[in-house]
N, C-alpha and C positions, 0 to 999 in steps of 0.2 A: 504494499500500500504505500502510495507517495504522499507528500505533503498536502496536495490539493484535495486528495480523496479523504484524508484525515479530517481537514477542515470542513469539508462538506458534511461529513458524519458529525463532527462537533456541532455545527450549526443545526442539525436536525435532532441533536440529543436533548432529552427533556429530564430524565431521571438518572442521577449520578450517585453511585454507591462508593462510600469510603469505607475500607475494611482493613482489618489486620490479618495476620496469617492464620489465626484460630478464631474466627468470628463466633461470638457467643459461646466459646469453648468447643465448637465443632470444627471438622475440618473444613478447609476453604471450599472445596468442591461441594460439600454438603449444603453450603448456604449459597454460594455463587451460581451454581447451576440452575436452581429454581428461581433465584432472583433474576437472572437473565431471562428465564422463560416469562417471568412476570412483568418485564418491560424495561429493566435496567439497560441503559445505553452506554454508560461510561463507568469504568471501574478504577478507583485508585487505591493501590496497596499502600497502606500507611502503617508501619510497624517501627515506631520510634526506638523500641528496645531491642529490636531484632538485629542479628549480625548479617553481614553481607550475603553469606551462603544461605540463610534462611529466607532472605528477601528474594534472592535469585531463584530459589527452589519454588517459592510460592508463585512467582511470576511465571515460571515454567509450567506450573499447574494451572494458572488462570488464563494464560495466553491462548491456548486452543479452545477453551470454553467461550472466551470473549470473541475470538475469530469466528466461531461457529454461529454465534448469535448476532454477528455484525456490530458488536460493541467495541469501544475503545478501551485500551489498558494503559494506565498511567502509574508512575512510581512517585512517592512522596519524597521530596527533598534532594534526591539523589540522581542528577542527570546522568552521571557515570553508570549507575546501575540501570537506569532506564535504557541507555544504549546497550549495556551488556545483556540485558534481559530481552532485548528485541521488543520492548514496549512501544507504545505510540507517543509517549510524551512523559513529562514530568510536572509535578505541581510544587510551587515554592511559596513560602510565606514572606511577610514583611520583614521578618528577622533572619530569613535564610539568605542564600546569595541572590544578587540581582538577576532579573530576567535576561538581561543581555549576556551576563556571565554564563547563565544555564544554557542559553542558546548557542553560545560558543562551544559548549561541550557536546550538545545534541545535534547540532546542525539545524539547518532551516526546515528539514522534512518532518521533524517531530514537533509536537505540540508542547507549549510551555504555559501552564496555568498559574495564577497568582491570587492569593488571598488578599481581600480588601476589608477594611473595618471602618472607613471615613470617607466622606465625599471627596476629599482631596486625593485619596488613594485610588478611588474609582476614576477620577478625572485624569490622573497621571498614569494609569495602567498602560503597559506596553506589551501585554502578553497576548496569547490567543484567546484566552477567556478568563474570567474572573470569578471567584467565589465571593459572595457578599454576606457578611454576618460576623460573629454568630448572632442570628435573629433572637434566640433565647439562650439563656445560660445552659451550658452542656458540660458534663463531666469529661468529654472528650477534648475540651479546650479549658483546662483548669487555669484560673487567673485572668481569662479573657472576658471583659465585660460584655454583656449583651448589648447589641446595637438597637435592638427593637425593629419595629416595622418602618420607622421613618427612613432608615438607610435602604430598605427595600423599595420605598417609594422614590427615593432620590435616584436609585439605580434604574427604575423604570422610566423616569423622565430624562436621564442624562447619559447612561452607559452607552457607549458606542460598540462595545465588545459583547459577545455572548456572555451571559452571566447567570450564575445559580445561587439562589438563596440557600443559605446553610446555617445549621446551628439550632438544634432541638426541634427540627421540622419533623412532625409525625402526623398520624391521622387526625389527632385533635386540633392541631394548628395549621395544617396545610391550607385549609380553606381561607383563613385570614391572610396568610402569606400571598396566596394567589389573588385575593381581593386588593392587596397592596400593589399589585403589578407584576409579580413574578410569573414567568412562564416556564421556568426550569428550576429544579431544586436538587440539592444534594443531601444525602442522609447518611447516618451511620447506624445508630441503635434501632431506628424504626424498621429496619430490615434485619440487621445482624443478630438482634435479640428476639426476633419474631419466631414464634413457634412454626409458622408456614411462611417462609421467605417470599414464596412465589405470590401468595395471596397478598402479603404486605405490599410487595412492589406493584402488583396489579391495582391495588386500592389506591396507592399514592399516585400512580400514572393516571388513573381515572379521574382524580381530583384536579388534574392540570388542564389548562384550556387547550383546545384542539389547535389552535394557531400559535406559532412562536412569533411574537411581534417585536421583541426587544433584542437588541444586539445585532448589528447588521454586518453582513459579510464584507 
């Protein structure tokens, strides 16, 4: 897959799953395969405490599952591992390396995503897509203050890149997030902790509007 096809798939993506190597204490495939069937378009491996070999092994397990489903696979923080794993890109945070530095490692064919937490960060983003949040406080981002729906509304009005609302988005909160202007969401526990990951993904996907209207190619 070349860069243009990756970016086309990115623009069509709606539901983004962030997962560790053992989501909800289960094997990666046990959660990822049904989640992909349920409508996940984009998967990020985020395993802060894992070693390189464990991340690469998880990516090797995830890559064929994502490919079969037509989904994109990204690695968190580590552009070098994204390249080594044959992933579709990398996601970096505001406190990680700059997007330009990540792209220098990945090359132009892979995607680079960026977390944003404020209007100025949304405006300055030079990535392929951005995450906007955390909308609600979440244990997956300890110490990061929730930005609430105001930043979602700002992104809906101003973001020029594809963007995903993230942070405590679940079946109980997704409607409010969509009403604030989100057409794409990223989730962690709403799928990884679900008894039925396929049903959880399908329900979240069904809550999203049919048309993606924000974040222009």
